[in-house]
N, C-alpha and C positions, 0 to 999 in steps of 0.2 A: 512459619511459612513453608510451603512445599519446595520452592525452587530458590536455591541460593545463587546469587549473581555476583556479589561483591561491589555492586553499584546500584543506584536508584533505577528501578525498571520503569521505563515509560511506555514500552510496547512489548508484548510477548505473544508468542505462538506456542500452542500445546498440541502434540500429536501422539496418539497411541502407537507404540512401536510395531505392533502387529495388528492385523484386522483392517477393517475398512471404515473406522470412525472418521469424523470430520476433522479438519484443521480448525482449532479453536483460538481466535485472537482476542486479546483484551488490552486495555490501555489505561494508564493512570488518569487520563482526562475523562474517562468514562468508567471509573472504578465502581465495581458492583454490577457490571454488565459484561456480556460477551457477545461475540459475533461468530460467523463461520466464513472463512475465505472461499470455500468450495460451494457456498450456497448464498442466495440473495436475501436470507432472512434478516429482519430488523434486529436491533440490539435486544437481547434477552436479559432479564434481571436475575442475578445470582449473587447473594451476599458473600459468597466465598471468594469471588473474583476481586480481591482487594489488593491495593498497591500502597499500603500504609507503612511499609518497611523501607529503610534506605539501603538494604543490601539483599533483598529477596522479595518474593511476592506469592500470592495465592495460598488459601487455606482450605481448599476443597479436599475432603478426606478420600474421595474416590480417585484422585490423581496420585497414585502411589508412584514414587520416583523410579521404581523398578519396572514400571510398565509404560510410563509416559516420558517423553522428552519435552523440554521447553527451551526455545530460543529466545533470547532477551536483548533488547536494545535500550540505549539511553539517548535522550535528546542531546545533540551537540554537533560535532563536525560530521557531516555527511547524512544526518538524520534529524527530522523534526516531526512533531505531531501537532496538528491544529484542529480545533473544533470551531464550527461556524454555523450560522443560521442562514438559510437560503433566502434570496431576495427576489428571484425570478426577474431580475432587471436585465436590460439589454446588454449591459456589461458590468459585472461585479468583480471587484478586486478584493483579495483577502491576504492579509499580512501573514508572514511566517518569520521564523528566526533561524533559518538555515545558514544565513550569512554568505550564501553562494547560490547560483542559479540551480534550481532543482532539475535533475535529469530524468526522474521518474516520480510520478504522483499517483497514489491510490486514493480513491474517494468512496465513501460508503454512507448512504442514507441510514440514519439511526432510527427513524420513525416508521418506515414502511419497507416492504419487501421489494428492493431494487438491486440491480446489479452492482458489483464492484467495478467501477470504471477506472481505467488506468491510462495515463499519458506517459509517453516515453520518448526520449530523444531519438531512438532508432526506428520508430514507426515510419512506414512508407520509405524504408531505406534511408531514413534521415533527412529526406526532402520535405520540407514543411511538416514536420511530425506533429505539430500541435494543431493540425487540421484533422487529426485522426484520434481514435481511442481503441483500446482493446479491453476485453472483460476478463477479470481475474478468475471468476467463478464459471466461466464458459469455455468450451472447446472452440468457439468461433474465431475465425481469423480477424485481423485488423479491419476496422470499417471506417469510412469517412464520417466525420462528426459535425460538419458545417461550422456553426459558431459555438460548439461545445466548450472550447477553451477561450471564449470571449471573441470579440471582434464581429465581423460580418460574415456572411456565407463564405466558407472555404478560405478564411483568412484568420485562423486561430492565432492568438497572441501567445508568444513564448513567455514563460514565467521569468521573473527577474530575481535578483538576489534578496528582494524584500517582499515580493507579492507574487501570487498566482492569480489567474483570471478565469472567470466562467461566464458563459452565456446563459440565456433564459430558456425556459420551457423544457428542461431536462429534469425529470423527477430524481434521476440517479444522482444529480449533482447540485441543483440550485432551485428546487421548488420552494415557493413562498412559505416561509415560517417553518420549514422542516429543519431538523437538526442533523448535522453531518460531522464526520470525522475525516481528516486528510492526513495521509502519511507521505512524507517527502524525503526523497533519497538523492544523494549526489556523491560523486567520486571524490575520495580523499586519499592521497598517497599513503599506502601502508595500512589503510583502515577499511576502505570500501571501494567498490568498483561497479559502475552502471555502464552497460554497453550492449552491443549486439554483434552477431557474427553470421556468416553464411555456412550452412552445413554442406558437407561433401559426400555423405553416405559411405564413408570409408572407416575402417577400423583403426587407421593410423592418424585420424584428425577430424576436424581441425584442432589446432592448439590455441586456446584462449588465454592470453596472458593477463594476469591481474596484478602482479607485482608484490604479492603476499600470499600467505597460505589461508584461503578462506575457510570459515567454519559453517557457513550456510550459503548454498547456492540455489537460485531460483531460475529456471529456464522455461520459456513459453514460446511456442511457435507463432510467428507473426503473420505469415502469408498462407496458412493452411489451417483447416479445422482439426486441431489437435489439443 
């Protein structure tokens, strides 16, 4: 395998260190396929994107470790991966094994070209955040999502420690008989942190406290097209 981890890899991102290539994610539950986090493309088949090792992953000869980096996650405290089939029901609930309330959820349709939809506890300033969504592969700001996360219009249902919820009629998240993958994240002391902050356009701040030394940081503007 190309990338040594020291643990079973359930989710991985690959990025070329130089140039403008895409971010390539793969997951154990869709082994043999890959996606693009900066594109809405459906899951593509590639037999080299395998997760059949307990301490490494991937055997694509084009991914030389001197050129590409891989960031790797294991399901457990603070992170889970779920695959599910869309129901297009008024309110669908889907089980997860995070063991705590998800603070951020990524969703991707595996069958068709649909946006990466993201729910986050900080959307709309943290007020009724599950009435909104933002797109991982787009520069668009946060948008209202009506019943996207279940419930009725503008009353999205906050996920629980065992389930997350989705409403109907969204091809991104719950189209009938479409296959999806969901990545769920939560804060765990010393391991992971999900949060939001207000920028101040200053070289001296703001300071965002995580409680540990992060090895991967993802930042997205919520209220402007960036």
